[in-house]
C-alpha positions, 0 to 999 in steps of 0.5 A, spaced: 430 964 461 436 959 461 438 952 464 443 952 470 450 949 471 449 942 475 455 943 480 450 949 483 445 944 485 444 939 490 438 934 490 436 932 497 429 930 496 428 923 498 425 920 492 430 924 487 436 924 491 435 917 492 434 915 485 441 920 484 444 915 489 442 909 486 444 911 479 451 912 481 452 906 486 448 901 482 444 903 475 450 906 471 455 900 474 449 895 472 448 898 465 456 898 463 456 891 465 450 890 460 453 894 455 460 891 455 457 884 455 460 882 462 453 881 466 452 874 467 445 871 463 444 877 459 444 877 452 450 880 449 449 887 446 456 888 442 456 895 444 462 897 447 465 891 443 463 895 436 467 901 438 473 896 439 473 893 433 472 900 429 478 902 434 482 896 430 483 893 438 479 887 436 477 883 429 470 882 428 463 884 425 458 889 427 453 886 432 446 889 435 442 894 433 445 899 428 444 905 433 446 903 439 452 907 439 448 912 442 446 907 448 453 908 450 453 916 449 447 916 453 450 912 459 456 917 459 452 923 459 448 920 465 456 919 468 457 926 467 451 929 471 453 924 477 460 926 477 457 933 477 453 931 483 459 929 487 460 922 485 467 923 481 471 918 484 466 912 483 465 914 476 470 918 472 476 913 472 472 908 468 469 914 464 476 916 462 477 909 459 471 910 455 473 917 452 479 914 450 476 908 446 471 913 443 477 917 440 481 911 438 474 909 434 474 916 431 476 916 423 481 921 422 476 926 418 472 926 425 467 921 423 464 916 428 459 911 427 461 903 428 456 900 424 458 904 418 465 904 419 465 896 420 460 894 415 459 899 410 465 904 410 463 907 403 456 908 404 457 914 409 451 918 409 447 914 404 441 912 408 439 918 412 432 915 413 434 909 417 442 909 418 441 914 424 448 917 423 446 924 425 442 921 431 448 918 433 452 924 432 448 928 436 448 923 442 455 923 442 456 931 442 451 932 447 455 927 452 461 931 450 458 937 452 456 934 459 463 930 460 466 937 459 462 941 463 462 936 469 470 935 469 473 940 465 476 935 460 476 936 453 478 930 450 471 928 449 469 935 447 474 935 441 472 928 438 465 932 438 467 938 435 471 934 430 465 930 428 461 936 428 466 940 424 465 934 419 458 934 419 458 941 417 463 940 411 458 935 408 451 938 409 448 945 407 445 949 402 451 950 398 452 947 392 457 941 392 454 939 399 449 934 401 442 937 402 439 932 406 437 932 414 436 927 419 431 921 418 431 921 426 432 928 429 437 929 435 443 932 432 439 939 432 439 939 440 446 938 440 448 942 435 445 948 439 448 945 446 455 945 442 454 952 440 453 954 447 459 952 450 464 954 444 460 960 442 462 957 434 455 960 430 457 955 425 453 950 429 447 954 430 447 955 423 447 948 422 442 946 426 437 951 423 439 948 416 437 941 418 430 944 421 429 949 415 431 944 410 426 939 412 419 939 409 421 942 402 420 940 395 422 935 393 422 931 399 429 928 400 428 922 404 423 920 400 427 921 394 433 917 398 428 911 399 427 911 392 434 910 390 435 905 395 430 900 394 430 894 393 438 895 395 440 891 401 442 897 404 435 898 407 435 897 414 428 896 417 423 892 414 417 895 418 419 902 414 415 899 408 409 903 411 414 909 412 411 916 410 412 923 410 408 924 416 412 919 420 418 923 418 415 930 420 417 932 412 410 933 410 411 940 410 416 945 413 416 945 421 415 952 421 408 950 418 406 944 422 400 945 427 399 938 429 404 932 432 405 927 427 409 921 426 414 918 430 414 921 437 421 921 440 423 924 433 418 929 433 419 932 440 427 932 439 425 937 433 420 941 437 425 942 443 430 944 438 425 949 434 424 952 441 432 953 442 433 956 435 426 961 436 430 963 442 436 965 439 434 967 432 428 971 435 424 968 430 416 969 431 414 964 426 418 959 429 415 961 436 408 961 434 409 953 431 412 951 437 406 954 441 401 950 437 405 944 437 405 944 444 398 946 445 396 940 440 400 935 444 398 937 451 390 938 449 389 933 445 394 928 444 397 926 451 396 921 456 394 923 463 401 920 466 405 925 461 405 919 456 405 920 448 405 916 442 399 913 442 400 907 437 403 901 438 405 900 431 411 905 429 411 908 436 407 914 433 402 920 434 395 918 431 389 923 431 386 928 436 383 924 443 386 917 440 388 915 447 387 907 448 390 905 455 392 898 453 394 898 446 398 904 447 406 905 446 408 911 450 415 910 449 419 912 455 424 916 451 418 920 448 416 922 455 423 924 456 423 928 450 416 931 452 420 934 458 425 937 454 420 940 450 416 943 455 423 946 458 425 949 452 418 952 451 419 955 459 426 958 456 423 961 450 416 964 453 418 965 460 412 962 462 411 957 468 405 953 466 410 949 461 413 946 467 406 943 469 408 938 463 415 937 465 412 935 472 407 931 469 412 926 465 417 926 470 413 924 476 409 918 472 411 916 466 419 917 466 419 914 474 415 908 471 420 906 466 425 904 471 424 899 477 425 901 484 432 897 484 434 900 478 436 894 474 429 893 470 425 897 465 419 899 461 420 901 454 412 902 453 408 905 458 401 903 458 395 905 462 392 898 463 395 891 463 392 884 463 398 880 463 395 874 460 393 878 453 401 881 453 402 875 447 408 875 442 406 876 435 399 879 437 398 886 437 399 886 444 406 884 443 410 891 444 406 891 451 411 888 457 407 886 463 413 887 467 420 891 467 425 888 463 433 887 464 435 890 457 432 891 450 435 889 443 433 896 442 435 899 449 435 907 447 430 908 454 434 905 460 440 910 459 435 916 457 432 915 463 438 915 467 441 921 464 434 925 465 434 923 472 441 924 473 440 931 471 434 932 474 436 939 478 436 942 471 428 942 471 428 944 478 431 951 477 433 956 471 436 963 471 434 969 468 437 976 468 437 978 475 432 972 477 432 965 480 426 960 478 424 955 482 420 950 478 419 944 481 418 943 489 424 938 489 427 938 496 435 941 494 440 947 494 442 952 489 447 957 488 448 962 483 452 968 482 449 975 480 455 979 479 459 980 486 453 978 489 452 970 492 445 967 492 444 961 496 437 957 496 435 952 500 428 948 498 424 944 503 418 940 500 413 936 504 407 938 500 405 931 498 404 930 506 402 936 509 402 941 503 408 945 506 414 948 502 420 952 505 425 956 501 430 959 505 434 965 500 441 967 503 443 974 498 451 976 500 453 982 497 449 988 493 444 986 488 437 986 487 434 979 486 427 976 483 426 970 487 420 966 482 416 960 484 411 956 480 406 954 485 402 949 481 394 949 481 394 942 485 396 946 491 389 950 493 388 955 497 396 957 498 398 962 503 405 965 504 409 968 509 416 972 509 420 972 515 414 970 519 409 975 517 403 974 512 405 976 505 401 977 498 407 976 493 406 979 486 404 974 480 408 974 473 407 970 468 405 964 472 410 965 477 409 967 485 415 973 486 419 976 491 424 981 490 430 981 495 434 987 495 438 987 501 444 982 503 441 977 508 436 971 509 429 971 507 425 965 509 419 964 505 413 959 507 408 956 503 402 952 506 397 949 501 392 944 501 394 938 496 388 933 496 387 927 492 382 927 487 378 923 482 380 925 474 376 924 468 378 925 461 374 929 455 368 926 452 372 926 446 377 921 449 373 914 447 377 910 451 376 913 458 368 914 457 364 913 463 371 912 467 375 916 472 382 915 475 385 918 482 391 923 483 394 927 488 398 933 486 402 931 480 402 923 481 397 919 477 395 913 481 394 906 479 390 900 481 394 893 482 392 886 482 396 885 488 391 890 492 384 889 489 384 882 486 383 880 479 379 882 473 380 890 475 375 892 469 369 889 474 371 894 479 367 900 478 369 906 482 364 911 486 367 919 485 362 921 490 366 917 495 371 920 500 379 918 498 383 916 504 390 917 505 394 911 508 401 910 510 406 909 504 408 902 502 415 901 505 418 897 500 417 902 494 420 909 493 418 916 495 415 916 502 408 917 498 401 915 501 397 910 498 390 912 497 383 908 499 376 909 497 369 905 496 368 902 490 364 895 488 366 889 484 361 886 479 360 879 481 355 877 476 353 880 469 348 875 465 343 870 467 347 864 465 353 865 468 357 859 465 355 862 458 359 867 454 353 872 452 346 872 455 341 876 458 344 882 462 343 880 470 348 885 474 350 884 481 355 887 485 358 887 492 362 893 496 369 893 495 374 897 498 379 899 493 387 901 494 391 905 489 398 906 489 403 912 485 403 910 478 410 910 477 411 905 483 407 899 479 410 893 478 415 893 483 411 887 488 408 882 485 406 882 477 399 882 475 394 886 473 394 894 473 389 900 471 389 907 472 382 908 470 376 904 473 369 905 470 365 910 474 359 907 479 352 910 477 
């Protein structure tokens, strides 16, 4: 199974098509203003300015985070995807100017990193643990490939190739080369992607080296830290507690069975491992990926597809440690989880991995951006009490409202590139087959030899449980159409050209074989009902609590609909969940949910005391829930996903 060319897809869905239009018309122009320091009232980022200084077009020192070159790279990648979606005239002229700037900032030997070039030109590769040089190179290469595929222009691709070739000369097992590897994984993914475009096997070998070298003794990153300490080239004070688990160097990746350390770094690495397992047909690597995936989704993932439960160092902790209020769940981590799930589907051919892709996309990733496109969440909690989100406390990382930008702004452009490229998560192709992985309204075209295949997908499953696929085959071919029908679509029935059908099942897909030229109309009818959801008993934070969901969307309760002190609203899981009209000011045309609950109005006899003899009294209250990703788009206030269950 392989990803598709985004030129082949047009997203017509009211939710995701709306986001792509919003990205092209508002989000990317807004982000450019921020990155180029042209947005009035916003703190200076220095991002574009750093490239101008590195290119010799301006004098000055480096400003901002050392890794924020990648903010511009991810922005450019998102631009490429929007160009592929048809927004060429609006975005390409500015993007071409950015490409010229990056080429001017690149050193003669191919090196490109504004922080090192400006501040420490003699310290290349001296701090792989913290320096993010290889991480930055990875995002540059990914942007270069995306822009080449969207426009056919090679200028940025050549920049990426020159940098990749330099890295290949510097790193490797051979004598005289550096035997290090990235502190923050990402380049491994980029090198595989560069291989796909160039067919240069050196890039695939280099990606494999970076994975296989990790975890060997002696530990390169730990030795490097010992060399650098107390040299002032140390960058992050919080890395005083840096350890092998955090860095995923506690053992070779092929032997790892539990998700450890920094969530984004881990998931980027696991995604690359899955891709390398495809190309190398490495069963050990394949099995490691499966075990790591299962550990995440069965023990370390939130109901919303969030991962990385520790507010300290943005990391995985232990099985079932899933607090709702102090959690981290970085937006980038859910993007990375989508990437891992997609690659596991490519590796195995199994549809079930797209369940996790869908969960992360429909909840945490969408929650990371406001309905207007100009405000963002870095951290995605399941419970927020704004009054205790205080600076210089254990809650300082949780923001009760989306922010216009961040000093560490990896998430806004990462969300942008993900939503702009959502087509790659809707469809994939195999030899003689097209796979439909998400019910997001769209069109898709693909050529199988001399035969052209066109598909129109219309989805209204969240309203009426219906999906229609209209496939047109021109020419002689035998095409398999494979569709993932999620488990939440209960009692699904199928018709083919108006006649009831019983399609085959294969690796979690529902399958049809199209053998003759013509048009085939497939109708799927199912029940998609709202349900109460509880967590495993081992998840202590959710003991005695329940959430509500419909389809892939988790719902939440906001103060603006239910009043303050949401923790005192027990929910009745034996009460019906009623669907009501969507909120017009929120995207998606998704129903709201209502149910009967209670409000605790008294808990102790001496109501003015902090503690006292238990004396509970409750009143009936109608509770209202909206899709989690929509929260905090109206009035700021409390929010929770899980409520205590009334017994």
